[in-house]
N, C-alpha and C positions, 0 to 999 in steps of 0.2 A: 399472433406469435403462440406456437405450441406451448400449454403448460406442462412444467416439469417441476418435481417435487423434491425437498431436499429432506432430511430428518425434520419432524415437527420443530424442532428448537429453532431452526433456521428462521423462524419468525420474529422471533425476538423482539417483543414489544418494548421498546427501548427509551429511552435513552437519555438524558442530553444534558449537557452543562448548564451553569450559571447564563442567564441571560439570554435564553432561548426563546423566549417569546416576544423579542423585538424583531420586527419585521420592517418591509418598506423602504429599504436602502436602494439606491439607483442601482440599474442593471450593471451587471460584470464589465468591467473593463475590457475591451479588446485589444488584441497586438498592436492593431493599428494607432489605438490612443497611446501606447507607449512606445511607441517608435522613435528613433532618432529624428532631432529636429530636421526641417528642410535646410538643404545647403543652398548657399547663394546662389542666383541665376549666373552668377559671372564665373562660376567654377566649370572648367572645362569638361566635357561630358566624358573624355578618355580619361582625365585625370580622377574625376569622380568612380569610374568603373574601376580604375585600378585601386582606388583606396577600398571600394568594397569589396574587391577580391582579396586585399590584404587583411580587412577585419574579417573576413569569412574564416581565412587561414588562421589567423590569430583565435578565433574563437572556437575553431574545429578541434583543436588540440584538448580543449576544457570540455567537450561535449562526450557524453558517454554514450546516450540513445540519440540516435541522430534522425530518425524517422520522424513524423508527425503524426499526432492522435488524429483522429476522425473528426469530420464536422457533426457527425451525430452516430449514436451508438449502433453498433452492427447487432444483428442476432447471431447467437451460436447457430451453426448450420444444424439440422436436424439429424443428419447422418453421425454428427459429431458424438451424440450420446449413444451410439453401438460401440461395439468393441473394435478396436483397432486391431490391424494385422502387426502392428509394432509398439507392443504394450510396454509401457515402464512397470517399474516394481514398486510395491508398497512395503515400507518396513515400519515395525514397531521400535520406536527407538527409546529406552527407559534411562532415566536419569535422576539424580538427587538434587534436591533444592531444600529451601527453608520456608517454613509457615510464613506467609504474605505478612501479617500484620505486625510480627516480631522478627522480621527478617534480619534486621541488624544484629540481635542478638544470636543469631543462629543455633539457637539452643534446639528447636524442633524440627529435626528431618522430615522431609517428604518424599517419596518414591513416585515419580510423575514419568508420563509418557509424552511422546509426539508422534504423529504419523508423518512419515517423511516419503516423499515420492522421488524415486530415482528414474530419469528418463531411458528411454529404450538405448541399448547400446552405452549406459553408463561405463565410464572405465575410469580406474585410479589415476591413469596418464593423462587426464583431461580436467582442466578448472572449470567449474560450475558456477555459474551466477547462483545467489540463494533468496527464495521468494516465500518470505513468512506471512502464512494467511490464518487470520484468527477468527474464531467463532463468534456468534453473538449471543444474545440470552436464551435461555432454556437450551444449551447445546453444550458440546464437547470438542473433543480433539479429533472425533471421528466424523464430525457432520457435515464436512464436505467431501474429502477423499474415501470416508469408510474406513475398513480395516483392510489387511492382507488378503483374510478369508472372504470377505464381503465388501469388494470396491464400491465405491458411489458413483454416481453419475459424471461427476465432476473429473475423475480420474480418467474416463473414457476422452471428455474433451481434452484434457491435457495431451493424452496420446494421439489423437486424432489431428490436434493443431499442431504438434511438433511434427509429426509424419507429414503433414502438408506444407511444412514451411512457415506456417503464419506465426506459430511460437517456437522461439528459440529453445533448444535443450537447456534444462534448468532443474535444480534441487528446488522442490516444494516442500515446506514445514507446516504443518498443521498443529500448532500447540494448545494450550488451555490455560486461561487465567483463574479456573476453577481451583480452589485451593484445600480445603480439608474433606470437601465432598463433591459430586458431580452434579449436585442440586445447587451449588453456589451460584451458578449463573441464572436461576430462576428467581432469585432474591435481588430485585434492582438496587436497593441503597447498597447490599453488599458487593454486588457486581462492579458498582462504580467505585469503590474503595479498591477493589482487587484490581481494576484496569489501570488506575494510577500507581499500585505499586508495582506493576508486573514488569516493569523496567529492570528491577533488581535481579529476578529470575532471568530474565532475558538475556542479559549481558552477562552475567556472572555464572549462568548454569546452562541454560538451553544453547546458546550459540557455541560455547564451548564444546558441549555435547555433539552437537549438529557438525560443527566445521572442524571439529577435532577427530571426527570419524569418518567423514566424506570429502571428497577430493573438491576444495573451493580454492578462491583467491586468497584465502587468509593463510598467510606463510605459517603463523603459529594463532594461538587462541588466547595471548596475553590481551589485555587493553590496548596496546600499541599495535597489535598486530591485527585485531578487529578493527580498529579505528583506520588503519592504512588500507583495508579492504573495503571499505564503506560504498564506494563506487559500486559494489558488486552484490549490494543487499538490499532488499525492499519488504517492506511491512505493509500489510493491506488488512482490511476487515469492514465487515457490514455492521452495520446497527451497533451493539454493545462492542461488536470488533472493531468498528470505526471510532469509537470513543477510544478503545485500546491505541488504534493507531496514532491519534492525535497525542495521546500519553506518551507514544515512542517518539514523535516529534518534538515534544516538549523535553525529554530526558535524555533522548538517545541521537540527537542531530549529528553528533559526533561518529557515530557508527551506522548510519543508514544514510544513503542518498534519495530513496524513492519511497514515496508515503502514498498510499491509495486506499483512501478512507471513501466510505459510501454510507449516506443516510443515517447518520449520527454525528451531531455535531458537539463539541467542547465549549464554545463561548460565542458571545456575539461581539466580542472586542477584537477589532483588527490591528489595534496598535499592541494589545497584550501578544498576540501572536507575533507580532514582527519584532517585540522585545526579547522573544525565544531565540531567533536568530541573531540579532544584534549581542546579544549577550554571550551567545556562545562562539562569537567570533567569525561566523561563517557569512559568506558572501551571497547575494541573490542566485549566484551559477553554481552554487555547492549543492542545491538539492531541486527535488521537482515533485510537485504534489499533483495528481490527477483525481479528482472528486466527480461522484456520479449519483444521482438520485432520480427517483421515479416521482413526476408531477402530481399523483394520487396517493403517495408515501406519506403517512402522518407526520413522518420526521422532516420532510420536504422543505417547509419553510423556514425552520429553524438552521437546518443545514445550509441552505443556500444563503440565508442570511449571514452565517459566517463566513462563506466563500466571499460575498460581496463586500463584507468589511474588510476583510484581509484585500483584496483587490484595491479597495479605496484608500488604502495607507497610501500617502503621498510621498514618501520618501524613497520609492523604489524597492522596497524588501521583497515585496510580491509583484510579478509582473505575468499579466494574464497573456497565454501564449500557448499555440498547441505543440509546441517544440522547445526542447532545453537551449537551444542557440539564441532564441529572443525573450524566453521567458522561465517561470517555475512552477506556474500556478494555471491548471485548466479545469474547467467543469461541464460536464454532460448531463443532459436530463433527458429521461424516458417519458414522452408523453403517455401519460395514464399508467405508468408504472406505480405499481403498490409496494408495500413493505413485506415482501416473500424472499422466499429461497431462487426462484426462479431469476426474479430482476438482480438479485446478488450475483449468482452465477454469469450473467450478462455483463455486469459492471467487471467482475474479474476477468472476463475473457477478453473485452475490449484493451483492458490494460495491460493484458499479458501479450497479447498481439503488438505490442509496441515497444515493451520496455527491452533493453538492450539490443535493439536492433539497428 
């Protein structure tokens, strides 16, 4: 695989929540282990076929993304790193929020920005899905897409992937959990606290700023409006951005359907993760988690441990499958992959090629 670089911050030495030292759980359960029980042999074959079609029809209405994720991670085509003939637009979106540690008091106003990608041919007459992409440690909102004046490599990947029909046209938002300083993300303990608090800014300030400005599926940016459009919203991140993704799952399941963490875990307690779903009132088919990491990534063992712990929960909260019809949890690993921006982009790319298709 040819090596590509992001800003140095994308290397993000990270992360990772309590219990990350536990390893050795059994291998991920595959979708075949979670399938429906075998029917009695006496069931007529034609009747079984009819029932299968009926079940598929019932499930189809609840499925947003109908494709299947790949059996192994695909490399980004080399020519995708070059400029496309059909280029999307990068915009700096400024908005106000509050200092993270005292957010509830709302006394200290912070002026922040997000980098927003609008796909080629963006039109106010079209509703777009929104993909929120969070950076890792030692990074900021410009890490992945760059700025309007200096676009990053991953902006070219989006342009080319959309032009080739591999990625659905969508709005991509790169925010930051940095609080009072751009150096906040380089302080490990501070970054952990900021990612845990970030849901306040995300729901109350960032999403209204983005989806009140651009054409999305949110009819309005009230909490009800954001909640009712959750099927068209995803949160993704690598390293400390992965921790932010798990925290978004923890606090914002009402507002997001898709979560794509990579190389950054939150806990080794699968039952705790299941309690998040049950306490929220959501069912197994209300969300999907696509996770990825590299086998030589220093975060790999603890990250995989969390995924396996979640898959091992016996009550069906998490169901391992490569598609939404059969499950809500899928994990791919890159043999030899390390903790770097090169592999982060590969994980994002694979998720983007699947989501909303």
